[in-house]
N, C-alpha and C positions, 0 to 999 in steps of 0.2 A: 211616549213609549209605544212600541208595536212589536208584534211577534214576527220574526223573520222565518221561522221554521216551526212546524208542529208535527209531532209523532204520537200516535195513539195506538195502544194495543189492549185488547180484551176489556174494553170499556163499554158497558151496556150492550146495545145491539150493533155497535160500530165495527165494521171490518177494519183491518189495519190501514192506518192513515199515515202518509209521509208527504207533506206538501211544503213548498217554500212560499213565502208570503211577502207582501209589500205593505207600506203604509197606505192609508186611504180606506175607501169603502169597499167592502166585499159583500156580495149577494149570494145567499145559499138557498137554492130552489129545492122543492120536493113536495110530494103529496103527503098527506097526514100519515103519521106513524112510520115514517121512513128513517128518522133519526136526526132531524134538524135540531130539535131541542137538546138531544143527547150530545150533539157536536158542540153546541154552545156550552153545555155543562162541562164537557171535557176541558175546554179552554178556561172556563171559570175556575174549575178545580185546580188547574195548573197554576193559575195566578193567585189563588186564595187559600188553597189547601182544604176547601170545603165545597159545599154544593148549595145551589139556590133552592133546591127541593128539600122537603122535610123528610129526609131519608138518612139511613146510616151509610157509611162508606162501603160496607160489605154489599150493599144493594147496587153499587156501581160496577161490581165485578161480573163479567159474563158467567152464565150458568156453567158450573162444573169446571171452572178455570181457577188456577191457584192464586192469581193476583191480577191487578190491572196496572198499566204503566201509561203515564202521559208525560211527554217531554217537549221542550221547545227552547228556542234561542230568542231572548228578549232584548231588543235594542232599546237603550236608554238615552241615546244621543248619537251624534255623528261618529264618535270614536269609542263608545262604551257599549258593551253588551254582556249578558249573563246567560249561562245555560242553566235551565231549571229542569229537574226530573222529580216525578212524584209517583210513588207506588203504594199499594195497600195489599196486605196479605191477610185475608179473613181467617185462616186457620189459626193464626197466632195473634190476630187483632193488631198487627203491627203496621204502622205507616212509616214511610221513609221519604223525606224531602231533601234534595240536594241542590245547592247552588254552586256552580262550578266545581262539582264533585265533592263539596264539603257538606256534611250533614247539618241541617239547620232546623230550627223550630218553625211552627206555623206563624208565630209572631214575626220572626225575621223575614219570612216570605212575604207577609202582608206589608211589611215596611218597604219592601222592594218593588212589588208588583201590585197593580191595581186594576180592577175591572168593575164596571157597573152593569148590572143586568136589568133590562126592561122587558116586560111581557104583557100580553093582552090580559093575563090573569092578575095583573097588579090592581085591577078593580077591587079585588078582595081585600087589599090593604086598606081601602077606604070603607067599603061596605061590610066587611067581615067583623069578626069579634075583636074586642080590645086586645086580646093576647097577640094578635098579628101585629098590631101597632106597637105593643110593648117589645116584641122580638125585633121589629125593625129599629126601634129606638135604641135598644141595647146593642144591636149590631153596629149601628152608626156611632154609638158612644165608644165601643171597644176599638173601632177603627181610628177614632180621633184621639183618645186618651189611652196610651199603652197599658197603664195599670188598671184600667176599668174592667178588663176581662177577668182579672183576678177578683176584683170587687164584686162583680156580678156572680161569679162562681161561689164566693164565700157567703154572700147574702142568700143565695138559693139554698145552700147547704144549711145555713142557720135557720131559715124559715121552715125547712123540711124537718129538721131536728126538733124545733119548737112545736110544730104540729104533732109530731110523733109522741113527744112527752105529754102534750095536752091530751091526746087521745088515751094514753096509758094512765093518766091521772084522773080520768073521768071528767075532763074539762076544768079541773081546779087549777086556776092560774096562779094560786098563791103558794104552790109547793116549791121547795128549794130547787128541785130539778128544773121546773119550768122557768124559774127566775134565773137559773144559771145560763139558760139560752136566751132569755129576754134581753139581757144587757148587750151581748154581742149583736143580737138582732137589731136592737135600737141603734147602735153605733154604725153598723154596716148599712142599715136602711136609711139613716139620715145622710150618710155620705153619698149613697147612690141617688137619692131623691134630689139632692143638691146638684149633682152632675146632670141628671135628667132635665131639671128646670133650666139650667144654663144652656144645655145643648139645644133644646127646643126654642128658647128665646133667640138664639143666634141663627138657627136654621130657618125660622119662620119667614123673615123678610126675603130670603133667597127663593123659597118656594112661592111666596106671594108674587114676586116679580115674574116667575115663569107662568103662573096661572093667568096673570093679566095679559101676558103676550100671547098665550095659547087661546084664550077665550075671546080676545079682542074687546073685552068689556072692562068697565071700571070696578066691578064688584070685587071687594077685597077678600082675599083668602088670608086667614090667620090661624096659626098653629098655637094651641094653648096646652101647656102641661097641666094635667089635672091629677092631683095626688089621690091615692086610693082610699079616700074617706068621704063620707057624705058632706054636702055643702054646709049642713047645719052644725057640723063639728068644727067649723072655723075655716078661714081663708088660709091658703098656703103662704109660706113666708115670702115666696117670690124668687126670681133668678139671682138677685144680688145678695140674698140673705146668707149668713154664715151657717156652717154645718151645725153649730150649737142651736141655732134657731129652728132648723129642720128637726133636730132631735127632740126639742121641747114640744114642737107641734105634733110629732109622731107619738110622743109619750102621752100627750093629752088625748089624742084620738084613740089610743089603745085603752086608756082608762075608761073612756066613755063607752067603748065597744066591749069592755070586758064581760059584762053579763051575757051578751049574745055569743061571745067567744067561748064562754064556759058551756053554754048550751050546745053549741055546734061542734066544739072540739077542734077548731083550727083557727089560725091567725087571720083576722078579717081586714086588717089595714096594713099598709106598707107598699113598697115598690112593686110587689107581685100583683097588686090590684090597681096599679096606675092606669091612666088612660091618656091618650093624645087626642084632644078635641081638634077637629078640622072644621073651621068655621067660615062660612060665607056671610059676611055681616055678623049678625048675632046667632045665626042658625047653623046647627051642626050638619055638615054635608052628609055624614053617615045616615042621618035620619030623614032629613028634609030635602036633600039635593036630588035633582033629576039624575038619571043614569049618565047623561052627557056631562053634567057638572062633576059627578063622581069620577068619571073616566078622565076628565081634564085635570082634576085634583091629583089623581094617581100619577099621571104623566108629569105634572109639575113637581111632585115629590121626587121622582126618579131623575128628572133633569136637574133638580137642585142638588141631588147627590153627586152628579158629575162636577158641578161647580165646587161642592164641598171638598171632594177628593182633590181637585186641582189646587184649592186654597191650602189645604192641610199639608199636602205632600209636595207641592210645587211640580207635579207631573201630570200629564194628560192621561187619564185612565183609558184603557181599552173598553169600548162600548159594545155590548152584546144585546141586540134587540130582536126579540122573538115574536114575529107576526103582530107588531104593535099598530099597524096602519089599517087593519081590516075594519075596525069599528069607527074610524074617523072620517069626517067629511073632507073634501078636497082642501079646504082652507086650512084646517088644522093639520092635515098631512104636510102641507107646505111649511107651516110654522115649525113643526117638529123637525122636519128635514133640515131647515135652516140651522137649527141647533146641532143636530147630529153630524151634519156634513163637515163640521170643523174638527171633528175628532181625528187624532193622529192615526187611529185604526178603528174602524167600525165594521161590525158584522150584523147584517140584516138577514133574517129568514123570511121566506114568503112561499106561498103555494104558487105553482105554475098558473099563469093566466091572471095573476093579481094586478098586473100592470106596472109593478115596481121596476121591471127591467127597463122601462122607458121613463122612470121618474127622476133619475139622476145619473151621474157618472160613477161607474164602479171600476175599480182597479182589476178585480178578478171576480168571476162568476163560477159557482160550483153547483152541482146537482147531487142530491143524496137520494139513493134508491136502495132499499133493503140494507141500509147501513153502509153502503159503498159510496165513497165520495169521489166525484169525477170533476175535472176541470172543464168548464165550457169555453169554447173558443168563439169569441164574438157573440 
């Protein structure tokens, strides 16, 4: 798939954009703070209904404007294309997504259009807090399993309610009200942990393959799903276990942690405390990896996402890469480029003078200055 046309209005700092596009690689030049990442964010939002930043949709609307609009024509094959339009009105907190002028849900949009975003800031996914990896895991899960989005939402609601009644009851977990939320929390938690375990088990070898190709070494990368309880509370049931096995393991962990839970007044085990361990050999990359190993791991995860989307949906995702080459040596640049260049449509951002203009063949080159996007000739 690829975008044939892009139209942007009142989105962040971007001036009005109307451009026709081709399949292949596109290079977006510009100094810092000119709008390159905002441009990629507009494309990402058009294809996903969300943003890769941790912000609300109202933050995407230009100051003192009533709404933003992003639209485009998405080619899905030689004879098939769809028109997508997305708007958000902060005054009423109303979003509106249309495919061929029919109002659709975000889920329907994500079934149709796919984008993978890579950034130099992906290093945080490896070196940052476990919550970043949990969010990444949940996003990948909801992309893969349609009903998982509802499962994540219901679990989050259940654990929040359980925490609230724990606090209101002074930490006494034996009250009827706490128990009324413990049962749904257990059921939802077990279902979600089983999904997490299966996802990471299937995703791990894909990421490992990319890590080996990028590093040029035989050191094995392995992703391991780690349930949110201490090792001494018992081993996890594993990716092939039934939901009932996960429920029993979670229930046992809850009972062991109950005294601490009563003291602290919130739920101490469950999917909201999960971790994804990124291991080189037996050592966590998060703690013991060099920055080079961490950066290579982050790239391997994102490149594996591209393969994952391709396998799940049978479509090539549009790839949005935001200044990812700056911290890489020449050898790793070439290896990443070999993967990205096969994309049906690729967007690369770079600062002027980065040398990327001589790095490969680009269908189109654009420059962004103060939010204005201009086509570069040659």
